[in-house]
C-alpha positions as CSV (number, residue, x, y, z in Angstrom):
1,X,17.0,-19.8,-57.0
2,X,18.5,-23.1,-57.6
3,X,21.4,-24.1,-59.8
4,X,22.4,-27.6,-60.9
5,X,26.0,-26.8,-60.1
6,X,25.2,-26.7,-56.4
7,X,24.7,-30.5,-56.3
8,X,28.4,-30.9,-56.3
9,X,29.4,-28.2,-53.9
10,X,31.1,-28.8,-50.6
11,X,29.0,-28.7,-47.4
12,X,28.1,-25.6,-45.4
13,X,28.3,-25.6,-41.6
14,X,25.2,-24.9,-39.5
15,X,24.7,-21.8,-37.5
16,X,25.2,-23.7,-34.3
17,X,28.5,-25.1,-35.6
18,X,29.6,-21.6,-36.6
19,X,28.9,-20.3,-33.1
20,X,30.8,-23.1,-31.6
21,X,33.8,-22.4,-33.9
22,X,33.8,-18.7,-32.9
23,X,33.4,-19.6,-29.2
24,X,36.4,-22.0,-29.5
25,X,38.5,-19.2,-31.0
26,X,37.5,-16.8,-28.2
27,X,38.3,-19.4,-25.5
28,X,41.9,-19.4,-26.8
29,X,42.2,-15.8,-25.6
30,X,40.2,-15.5,-22.4
31,X,42.2,-12.6,-20.9
32,X,41.9,-10.3,-24.0
33,X,38.3,-11.3,-24.5
34,X,37.5,-10.1,-20.9
35,X,39.6,-6.9,-21.4
36,X,37.7,-6.0,-24.6
37,X,34.3,-6.3,-22.8
38,X,35.5,-4.1,-19.8
39,X,37.0,-1.4,-22.1
40,X,34.0,-1.1,-24.3
41,X,31.7,-1.0,-21.3
42,X,33.8,1.8,-19.8
43,X,33.9,3.7,-23.1
44,X,30.0,3.5,-23.4
45,X,29.6,4.6,-19.8
46,X,31.8,7.7,-20.4
47,X,29.8,8.3,-23.5
48,X,26.6,9.2,-21.5
49,X,28.5,11.8,-19.5
50,X,28.0,14.5,-22.2
51,X,24.2,14.2,-22.6
52,X,23.8,14.2,-18.8
53,X,26.0,17.4,-18.5
54,X,24.1,19.1,-21.3
55,X,20.8,18.4,-19.5
56,X,22.3,19.9,-16.4
57,X,23.4,23.0,-18.4
58,X,19.8,23.5,-19.6
59,X,18.5,23.4,-16.0
60,X,21.3,25.7,-14.8
61,X,20.5,28.3,-17.5
62,X,16.7,28.0,-16.8
63,X,17.3,28.6,-13.0
64,X,20.0,31.3,-13.4
65,X,22.5,29.1,-11.5
66,X,25.4,31.3,-12.5
67,X,28.4,31.1,-14.7
68,X,30.6,29.0,-12.4
69,X,28.0,26.2,-12.3
70,X,27.5,26.3,-16.0
71,X,31.2,26.3,-16.6
72,X,31.6,23.3,-14.3
73,X,29.0,21.3,-16.3
74,X,30.7,22.3,-19.6
75,X,34.0,21.1,-18.3
76,X,32.4,17.8,-17.2
77,X,30.9,17.4,-20.7
78,X,34.3,18.0,-22.3
79,X,36.1,15.6,-19.9
80,X,33.5,12.9,-20.6
81,X,33.8,13.2,-24.4
82,X,37.6,13.1,-24.2
83,X,37.6,10.1,-21.8
84,X,35.1,8.2,-24.0
85,X,37.2,8.8,-27.1
86,X,40.4,7.6,-25.4
87,X,38.8,4.6,-23.9
88,X,37.2,3.7,-27.2
89,X,40.6,3.9,-29.0
90,X,42.1,1.6,-26.4
91,X,39.2,-0.9,-26.6
92,X,39.4,-0.9,-30.4
93,X,43.1,-1.5,-30.4
94,X,42.8,-4.5,-28.1
95,X,39.9,-5.8,-30.1
96,X,41.8,-5.5,-33.4
97,X,44.7,-7.5,-32.1
98,X,42.4,-10.2,-30.8
99,X,40.5,-10.4,-34.1
100,X,43.6,-10.5,-36.1
101,X,45.0,-13.4,-34.1
102,X,41.7,-15.2,-34.4
103,X,41.6,-14.6,-38.1
104,X,45.2,-15.9,-38.4
105,X,44.2,-19.1,-36.7
106,X,41.1,-19.4,-38.9
107,X,43.1,-18.9,-42.1
108,X,45.7,-21.5,-41.0
109,X,42.9,-24.0,-40.1
110,X,41.0,-23.4,-43.3
111,X,44.1,-23.8,-45.6
112,X,45.4,-26.8,-43.7
113,X,42.0,-28.4,-43.9
114,X,41.7,-27.7,-47.6
115,X,45.1,-29.4,-48.1
116,X,43.9,-32.5,-46.2
117,X,40.6,-32.8,-48.1
118,X,40.2,-36.2,-49.8
119,X,40.8,-35.8,-53.5
120,X,37.3,-37.3,-54.2
121,X,35.7,-34.4,-52.3
122,X,37.2,-31.9,-54.8
123,X,37.2,-34.0,-58.0
124,X,33.5,-34.8,-57.6
125,X,32.6,-31.1,-57.2
126,X,33.5,-27.9,-58.8
127,X,37.0,-26.8,-58.0
128,X,36.0,-23.1,-57.9
129,X,33.9,-23.8,-54.9
130,X,36.9,-24.7,-52.8
131,X,38.9,-21.9,-54.3
132,X,36.2,-19.3,-53.4
133,X,36.1,-20.6,-49.9
134,X,39.8,-20.3,-49.2
135,X,40.0,-16.8,-50.9
136,X,36.7,-14.9,-51.2
137,X,35.1,-16.3,-48.0
138,X,38.3,-15.8,-46.0
139,X,38.4,-12.2,-47.2
140,X,34.7,-11.6,-46.3
141,X,35.4,-12.9,-42.7
142,X,38.6,-10.9,-42.5
143,X,36.9,-7.7,-43.6
144,X,34.0,-8.2,-41.1
145,X,36.4,-9.1,-38.3
146,X,38.8,-6.2,-39.0
147,X,36.4,-3.4,-39.8
148,X,32.9,-4.3,-38.8
149,X,33.4,-6.1,-35.5
150,X,34.8,-3.1,-33.6
151,X,32.0,-0.9,-34.8
152,X,29.3,-3.3,-34.0
153,X,30.7,-4.2,-30.6
154,X,30.9,-0.6,-29.6
155,X,27.4,0.0,-30.9
156,X,26.1,-2.9,-28.8
157,X,27.6,-1.6,-25.6
158,X,26.5,2.0,-26.4
159,X,22.9,0.8,-26.8
160,X,22.8,-1.2,-23.6
161,X,24.3,1.6,-21.5
162,X,22.1,4.3,-23.1
163,X,18.9,2.3,-22.4
164,X,20.0,1.7,-18.8
165,X,20.7,5.4,-18.4
166,X,17.3,6.4,-19.9
167,X,15.5,4.0,-17.6
168,X,17.3,5.4,-14.6
169,X,16.4,8.9,-15.7
170,X,12.7,8.2,-15.8
171,X,11.0,4.8,-16.6
172,X,8.2,6.6,-18.5
173,X,10.7,8.2,-20.9
174,X,12.3,4.8,-21.4
175,X,8.8,3.3,-22.2
176,X,8.2,6.1,-24.6
177,X,11.5,5.2,-26.4
178,X,10.3,1.6,-26.7
179,X,7.6,2.9,-29.2
180,X,10.4,2.6,-31.8
181,X,11.0,-1.1,-31.0
182,X,8.3,-2.6,-33.2
183,X,9.8,-0.8,-36.3
184,X,13.2,-2.1,-35.5
185,X,12.1,-5.6,-34.6
186,X,9.8,-6.1,-37.6
187,X,12.3,-4.7,-40.0
188,X,15.2,-6.7,-38.6
189,X,13.2,-10.0,-38.5
190,X,12.1,-9.5,-42.1
191,X,15.7,-8.8,-43.1
192,X,17.2,-11.7,-41.3
193,X,14.5,-14.2,-42.4
194,X,15.3,-13.4,-46.1
195,X,18.9,-12.2,-46.1
196,X,20.5,-15.4,-45.0
197,X,19.0,-17.2,-47.9
198,X,19.8,-14.5,-50.4
199,X,23.4,-13.9,-49.3
200,X,24.1,-17.6,-49.2
201,X,22.7,-17.8,-52.7
202,X,25.1,-14.9,-53.7
203,X,28.1,-16.9,-52.5
204,X,27.0,-20.0,-54.3
205,X,26.2,-18.1,-57.5
206,X,29.6,-16.4,-57.4
207,X,31.3,-19.8,-57.0
208,X,29.3,-21.2,-60.0
209,X,30.3,-18.2,-62.1
210,X,33.9,-18.6,-61.2
211,X,33.8,-22.3,-62.2
212,X,32.3,-21.4,-65.6
213,X,35.1,-18.9,-66.2
214,X,37.8,-21.4,-65.1
215,X,36.4,-24.1,-67.4
216,X,36.2,-21.7,-70.3
217,X,39.8,-20.5,-69.8
218,X,41.3,-23.9,-69.2
219,X,39.5,-25.5,-72.1
220,X,39.9,-22.7,-74.6
221,X,41.9,-24.9,-77.0
222,X,39.3,-27.7,-77.0
223,X,36.4,-25.2,-77.3
224,X,38.1,-23.5,-80.2
225,X,38.7,-26.8,-81.9
226,X,35.0,-27.8,-81.7
227,X,33.8,-24.2,-82.3
228,X,32.1,-24.2,-78.9
229,X,33.2,-20.8,-77.7
230,X,29.7,-19.3,-77.8
231,X,28.3,-22.1,-75.8
232,X,31.0,-21.6,-73.1
233,X,30.4,-17.8,-73.1
234,X,26.7,-18.4,-72.8
235,X,27.2,-20.5,-69.7
236,X,29.4,-17.8,-68.2
237,X,26.8,-15.2,-69.1
238,X,23.9,-17.2,-67.5
239,X,25.8,-17.8,-64.3
240,X,26.9,-14.1,-64.1
241,X,23.4,-12.9,-64.6
242,X,22.2,-15.3,-61.9
243,X,24.8,-13.9,-59.5
244,X,23.8,-10.3,-60.4
245,X,20.1,-11.0,-59.8
246,X,20.8,-12.3,-56.3
247,X,23.0,-9.3,-55.5
248,X,20.2,-7.0,-56.6
249,X,17.8,-8.8,-54.4
250,X,20.2,-8.3,-51.5
251,X,20.3,-4.6,-52.1
252,X,16.5,-4.4,-52.1
253,X,16.3,-6.2,-48.8
254,X,18.8,-3.7,-47.3
255,X,16.8,-0.7,-48.6
256,X,13.6,-2.1,-47.0
257,X,15.5,-2.3,-43.7
258,X,16.6,1.3,-44.0
259,X,13.0,2.4,-44.3
260,X,12.0,0.5,-41.1
261,X,15.0,2.0,-39.2
262,X,14.2,5.6,-40.2
263,X,10.6,5.1,-39.3
264,X,11.6,3.8,-35.8
265,X,13.8,6.8,-35.2
266,X,11.0,9.2,-36.0
267,X,8.4,7.4,-33.9
268,X,10.8,7.0,-30.9
269,X,12.0,10.6,-30.7
270,X,8.5,12.0,-31.2
271,X,7.2,9.7,-28.3
272,X,10.0,10.8,-25.9
273,X,9.4,14.5,-26.6
274,X,5.7,14.2,-26.2
275,X,6.0,12.2,-23.0
276,X,8.7,14.6,-21.7
277,X,6.4,17.5,-22.4
278,X,3.6,15.9,-20.4
279,X,5.8,15.0,-17.5
280,X,7.4,18.4,-17.3
281,X,4.0,20.1,-17.4
282,X,3.0,17.9,-14.4
283,X,6.2,18.9,-12.6
284,X,7.5,15.4,-12.5
285,X,10.8,16.2,-14.3
286,X,12.7,19.2,-15.4
287,X,13.4,20.5,-18.9
288,X,17.0,19.5,-18.5
289,X,15.9,15.9,-17.9
290,X,13.8,15.9,-21.0
291,X,16.8,17.3,-22.9
292,X,19.0,14.6,-21.5
293,X,16.5,11.9,-22.5
294,X,16.1,13.2,-26.0
295,X,19.9,13.4,-26.4
296,X,20.3,9.8,-25.0
297,X,17.7,8.5,-27.5
298,X,19.3,10.5,-30.3
299,X,22.6,9.0,-29.3
300,X,21.1,5.6,-30.1
301,X,20.5,6.6,-33.7
302,X,24.1,6.0,-34.7
303,X,24.7,2.7,-32.8
304,X,21.3,1.2,-33.8
305,X,21.9,2.1,-37.4
306,X,25.4,0.7,-37.3
307,X,24.2,-2.5,-35.6
308,X,21.3,-3.1,-38.0
309,X,23.1,-1.8,-41.1
310,X,26.0,-4.0,-40.2
311,X,23.8,-7.0,-40.4
312,X,24.5,-6.9,-44.2
313,X,28.2,-7.4,-43.5
314,X,27.6,-9.8,-40.7
315,X,25.4,-12.0,-42.9
316,X,28.0,-12.1,-45.6
317,X,30.7,-12.9,-43.0
318,X,28.5,-15.5,-41.4
319,X,27.9,-17.2,-44.7
320,X,31.6,-17.1,-45.5
321,X,32.5,-18.5,-42.1
322,X,29.9,-21.3,-42.4
323,X,31.4,-22.2,-45.8
324,X,34.9,-22.1,-44.4
325,X,34.0,-24.1,-41.3
326,X,32.3,-26.6,-43.7
327,X,35.7,-27.2,-45.3
328,X,37.4,-27.5,-41.9
329,X,34.8,-30.0,-40.7
330,X,35.0,-32.0,-43.9
331,X,38.7,-32.5,-43.8
332,X,39.9,-35.6,-41.8
333,X,41.5,-34.6,-38.5
334,X,45.0,-35.7,-37.7
335,X,45.6,-37.3,-34.4
336,X,48.9,-36.7,-32.6
337,X,48.4,-39.6,-30.2
338,X,47.4,-42.4,-32.6
339,X,49.6,-44.2,-35.1
340,X,48.4,-44.4,-38.7
341,X,46.8,-47.7,-39.8
342,X,49.2,-50.1,-41.2
343,X,48.9,-50.8,-44.9
344,X,47.9,-54.4,-45.6
345,X,50.9,-56.3,-46.7
346,X,51.2,-58.5,-49.8
347,X,53.9,-60.5,-51.4
348,X,53.2,-58.8,-54.7
349,X,53.9,-55.2,-55.6
350,X,50.3,-54.1,-55.8
351,X,47.2,-56.2,-55.3
352,X,43.7,-54.8,-55.9
353,X,40.9,-57.1,-54.8
354,X,37.3,-56.5,-56.0
355,X,37.6,-52.7,-55.5
356,X,34.6,-50.5,-56.1
357,X,34.6,-46.7,-55.8
358,X,31.9,-44.4,-57.0
359,X,31.9,-40.6,-56.8
360,X,29.0,-39.7,-54.4
361,X,27.5,-37.0,-56.7
362,X,28.0,-38.2,-60.2
363,X,27.9,-42.0,-59.6
364,X,30.9,-42.5,-61.9
365,X,33.9,-44.6,-60.9
366,X,35.0,-48.2,-60.9
367,X,33.3,-51.5,-60.1
368,X,34.7,-54.8,-58.8
369,X,38.2,-54.3,-60.2
370,X,40.9,-56.9,-59.5
371,X,44.5,-56.3,-60.4
372,X,47.9,-57.8,-59.5
373,X,51.2,-56.1,-60.3
374,X,54.4,-57.9,-59.6
375,X,57.3,-56.1,-58.0
376,X,59.6,-54.3,-60.4
377,X,57.1,-54.6,-63.3
378,X,54.8,-52.1,-65.0
379,X,51.1,-52.4,-65.5
380,X,49.5,-50.1,-68.1
381,X,45.9,-49.1,-67.8
382,X,44.3,-48.0,-71.1
383,X,40.8,-47.0,-72.3
384,X,38.8,-44.0,-73.4
385,X,38.3,-40.9,-71.2
386,X,36.0,-41.6,-68.3
387,X,36.6,-45.4,-68.4
388,X,37.8,-45.5,-64.8
389,X,41.6,-46.0,-65.2
390,X,42.6,-42.7,-63.5
391,X,40.1,-43.4,-60.7
392,X,41.7,-46.8,-60.0
393,X,45.1,-45.1,-59.9
394,X,43.9,-42.6,-57.4
395,X,42.4,-45.4,-55.2
396,X,45.7,-47.2,-55.2
397,X,47.5,-44.0,-54.4
398,X,45.2,-43.5,-51.4
399,X,43.4,-40.4,-52.7
400,X,40.1,-42.2,-52.7
401,X,39.1,-44.8,-50.1
402,X,37.4,-47.8,-51.8
403,X,33.7,-48.2,-51.2
404,X,34.3,-52.0,-51.1
405,X,37.1,-54.3,-51.7
406,X,40.7,-53.7,-50.7
407,X,44.1,-52.5,-51.9
408,X,47.2,-54.3,-50.6
409,X,50.8,-53.1,-51.0
410,X,54.0,-54.7,-50.0
411,X,55.2,-53.3,-46.7
412,X,58.2,-51.6,-48.2
413,X,56.1,-49.6,-50.7
414,X,53.5,-48.1,-48.3
415,X,53.7,-44.7,-50.0
416,X,53.2,-44.7,-53.7
417,X,54.4,-41.7,-55.6
418,X,51.7,-40.2,-57.8
419,X,52.6,-38.2,-60.9
420,X,49.7,-36.7,-62.9
421,X,49.3,-34.9,-66.2
422,X,48.8,-31.5,-64.4
423,X,51.9,-29.3,-65.0
424,X,53.0,-27.0,-62.2
425,X,56.2,-25.3,-61.4
426,X,56.5,-24.1,-57.8
427,X,57.8,-20.6,-57.1
428,X,61.5,-20.7,-56.6
429,X,64.6,-22.0,-58.3
430,X,65.1,-25.4,-59.9
431,X,66.9,-26.6,-56.7
432,X,63.9,-25.4,-54.6
433,X,61.5,-27.4,-56.7
434,X,63.6,-30.6,-56.5
435,X,64.1,-30.3,-52.7
436,X,60.4,-30.3,-52.1
437,X,60.5,-34.1,-51.8
438,X,64.0,-34.3,-50.3
439,X,64.9,-31.2,-48.3
440,X,68.4,-32.5,-47.5
441,X,69.3,-33.5,-51.0
442,X,72.9,-32.6,-52.0
443,X,73.8,-30.7,-55.2
444,X,75.4,-33.9,-56.5
445,X,72.2,-35.9,-56.0
446,X,70.1,-33.3,-57.8
447,X,72.5,-33.2,-60.7
448,X,72.4,-37.0,-60.9
449,X,68.6,-37.2,-61.2
450,X,68.6,-34.4,-63.7
451,X,71.1,-36.2,-65.9
452,X,69.0,-39.4,-65.5
453,X,65.9,-37.8,-67.0
454,X,67.9,-36.1,-69.7
455,X,67.6,-32.6,-68.3
456,X,71.1,-31.3,-68.9
457,X,69.7,-27.9,-69.4
458,X,68.5,-27.8,-65.8
459,X,72.0,-28.6,-64.6
460,X,73.4,-25.6,-66.4
461,X,70.5,-23.5,-65.0
462,X,71.2,-24.6,-61.5
463,X,74.8,-23.6,-61.9
464,X,73.7,-20.1,-63.1
465,X,71.2,-19.8,-60.2
466,X,73.8,-20.7,-57.6
467,X,76.4,-18.5,-59.2
468,X,74.1,-15.5,-59.3
469,X,73.2,-15.9,-55.6
470,X,69.5,-15.6,-56.4
471,X,66.9,-15.2,-53.7
472,X,65.0,-18.4,-53.1
473,X,61.8,-16.9,-54.3
474,X,63.3,-15.8,-57.6
475,X,62.3,-17.4,-60.9
476,X,64.5,-19.9,-62.7
477,X,67.1,-18.4,-65.1
478,X,65.8,-20.4,-68.0
479,X,62.3,-20.2,-69.6
480,X,60.2,-23.2,-68.6
481,X,57.6,-24.7,-71.0
482,X,55.4,-27.6,-70.3
483,X,58.0,-30.2,-71.4
484,X,60.7,-28.9,-69.1
485,X,58.3,-28.5,-66.2
486,X,57.3,-32.2,-66.5
487,X,61.0,-33.2,-66.8
488,X,61.5,-31.5,-63.5
489,X,58.5,-33.3,-62.0
490,X,59.9,-36.7,-63.1
491,X,63.3,-35.7,-61.7
492,X,61.7,-34.8,-58.4
493,X,60.0,-38.2,-58.3
494,X,63.3,-39.9,-59.0
495,X,64.9,-37.9,-56.2
496,X,62.2,-39.1,-53.9
497,X,63.2,-42.7,-54.9
498,X,59.8,-44.4,-54.4
499,X,59.5,-48.2,-54.7
500,X,56.2,-47.7,-56.6
501,X,55.2,-44.9,-58.9
502,X,51.8,-44.1,-60.5
503,X,52.0,-42.2,-63.8
504,X,48.6,-40.8,-64.6
505,X,48.9,-39.7,-68.2
506,X,52.1,-37.8,-67.4
507,X,52.7,-36.9,-71.0
508,X,49.2,-35.8,-71.9
509,X,49.8,-32.1,-71.7
510,X,53.4,-32.2,-73.0
511,X,53.9,-30.9,-76.6
512,X,55.4,-32.9,-79.4
513,X,58.6,-31.0,-79.2
514,X,59.4,-32.4,-75.7
515,X,57.4,-35.6,-75.7
516,X,60.4,-37.9,-76.5
517,X,62.4,-36.3,-73.7
518,X,59.7,-36.7,-71.1
519,X,59.0,-40.2,-72.2
520,X,62.7,-41.0,-71.8
521,X,62.6,-39.5,-68.3
522,X,59.6,-41.7,-67.4
523,X,61.4,-44.8,-68.7
524,X,64.3,-44.0,-66.3
525,X,61.8,-43.5,-63.5
526,X,60.1,-46.9,-64.2
527,X,63.4,-48.8,-64.2
528,X,63.6,-51.2,-61.2
529,X,60.3,-49.9,-59.8
530,X,56.7,-51.2,-59.6
531,X,54.8,-48.8,-61.9
532,X,51.2,-48.2,-62.8
533,X,51.0,-46.4,-66.1
534,X,47.9,-44.7,-67.4
535,X,48.1,-43.8,-71.1
536,X,46.0,-42.9,-74.1
537,X,48.9,-43.5,-76.5
538,X,49.2,-47.2,-76.8
539,X,52.9,-47.0,-78.0
540,X,53.8,-46.0,-74.5
541,X,51.6,-48.7,-72.9
542,X,53.1,-51.4,-75.2
543,X,56.3,-51.6,-73.2
544,X,54.5,-52.7,-70.0
545,X,54.6,-56.3,-68.8
546,X,50.8,-56.2,-68.4
547,X,48.1,-54.1,-70.1
548,X,44.6,-53.8,-68.7
549,X,41.8,-52.3,-70.9
550,X,39.1,-50.3,-69.1
551,X,35.6,-49.5,-70.2
552,X,32.7,-48.2,-68.1
553,X,34.6,-48.6,-64.9
554,X,35.5,-52.3,-65.4
555,X,38.5,-54.2,-66.7
556,X,37.4,-55.7,-70.0
557,X,40.7,-57.0,-71.4
558,X,44.1,-57.8,-70.0
559,X,47.4,-59.4,-71.2
560,X,50.6,-58.5,-72.8
561,X,50.9,-56.3,-75.9
562,X,51.4,-59.3,-78.1
563,X,48.5,-61.2,-76.5
564,X,46.1,-58.4,-76.9
565,X,47.1,-57.8,-80.6
566,X,46.5,-61.5,-81.3
567,X,42.9,-61.3,-80.3
568,X,40.1,-59.2,-81.7
569,X,39.0,-56.5,-79.2
570,X,39.1,-52.9,-78.3
571,X,42.9,-52.8,-77.7
572,X,43.7,-54.3,-81.2
573,X,41.3,-51.9,-82.9
574,X,42.7,-48.9,-81.0
575,X,46.2,-49.9,-81.8
576,X,45.5,-50.2,-85.5
577,X,43.7,-46.9,-85.5
578,X,46.7,-45.2,-83.9
579,X,49.5,-46.9,-85.8
580,X,48.2,-47.4,-89.4
581,X,48.3,-44.7,-91.9
582,X,45.1,-43.9,-93.8
583,X,46.4,-45.8,-96.9
584,X,47.0,-48.9,-94.9
585,X,43.6,-49.1,-93.3
586,X,41.1,-51.4,-94.8
587,X,38.5,-49.8,-97.1
588,X,34.9,-49.9,-95.8
589,X,31.8,-49.4,-97.8
590,X,29.9,-46.4,-96.2
591,X,26.7,-47.4,-94.5
592,X,24.2,-44.6,-94.7
593,X,22.3,-45.9,-91.8
594,X,25.2,-45.8,-89.4
595,X,27.2,-43.0,-87.8
596,X,30.6,-42.2,-89.3
597,X,33.6,-43.9,-87.7
598,X,34.9,-41.7,-84.9
599,X,38.4,-40.4,-85.0
600,X,40.9,-41.1,-82.2
601,X,40.3,-37.6,-80.8
602,X,36.5,-38.2,-80.7
603,X,36.9,-41.5,-78.9
604,X,39.1,-39.9,-76.2
605,X,42.4,-41.2,-77.6
606,X,45.4,-39.3,-78.8
607,X,46.8,-39.7,-82.3
608,X,50.3,-40.9,-82.8
609,X,52.5,-38.1,-84.0
């Protein structure tokens, strides 16, 4: 039951760590925790009143004690049942409030930790693993805490009180009831020994299946272009079948446990009745006492079944909690008493000295890269996909800590602004999206940055939104495609007014219709700022004061656009491939022993429109 995808998954906390996390949550509410224990104990104690009264009724009838005596025991049985029900409702209500508060804290910690995770921890693994932890695993813990915990806690107290009452009634009857223990113990041990592995495997397989689905949906255009849809569907199918197989194995384990429990109930009740018959025949106990003992043991059927059957949900919740705590522990903890480390200062805008960073799982990254960017200038990083240019950008942005070497920034630009190719419009109006980086920005400031990036349409939309008194969560009044979304992203960066900006293929997912507008916005953003520009399209990179060509995680060429064109190398060849028309390219005699020349798309570059 192994899957290659698990090599890149986030860590899972140990059982001891999970218990410590739950204990820490309980210690935050000591008063309510104690109240829950007292209320459930009282409810369980009142629960044994009815079996005791029924036994007394049997003795009263067998000895002709009279109607008043029988009526008194009947009233006692009714009062005990009502008291147990009221006390149980009270205990459940207090427990539900406690659990919901604990779950709220857990959700907040889990989401906050996920947001603080180093980018390398997510980029190096499968994004669906993190998604499943902050959604599916949280839901599993919430379901167990809200629905299963009250049932199992009441079952645990009921079992403890019933066993104590059975022992007080007659030790031999209690020993007879223990005849069921081997069935319960053997069945439960077999279930626990195997179920933790199986249910953990279920969660892992579900995350792998989700990842395959996400990759197929997000890459549908590429898959269609290369006619690889069937391959992607086969991957989804394989992972889905693996998930189903593990779930079936979990059902089989649960069914085996059911057989052990039913066998234990049969053995225990038969042993108590047989022992009671012998003791009553010897005059040691009455028929009523045997009746009470049988009812007490029968009363255990429900709680024992709930406790053991609930192990299924508890196992799932425990695995979900372990996965969630794994994310919480992985995230760096913020200290309120210590100041953040100062960024090493440099007289240049950006200075990278012999930086190496490798993703821990895949081993990809950059090796011994040195780069200097003067203040107010732009350095463009170019190269094929996977060459390391985006990894270097993320190291400079602080997303990845370098394995060796150092990154130095001028003191006034300690916080680079990172703008990637990923397009996202946050829920809310255009003004809401802009104010994410500057909550106190005025209307005039927002209008100015929108005009600066050529987004006059957004100015009109903002006027419509404010005139219509929209709710902050309402959608914008204009349709937003990828080009307009990225224009807003550039405007947001301009409103933040960073001294250094990192543009990681910011136009990669922008269609041809809006590319000129977005590139114009990026030009406005670069003006007067230190900029690091990652680009596949060399026309965009050609405007930079410095161009660095990457291959296999290393800088292989560097210089200005004119210098790189003057020398034979990968930059010149890529430039000619992107800018020359097919008629202008030199004719080559086909070589049957060599592979055909790759197109720009095949080499990871983007053709010039």
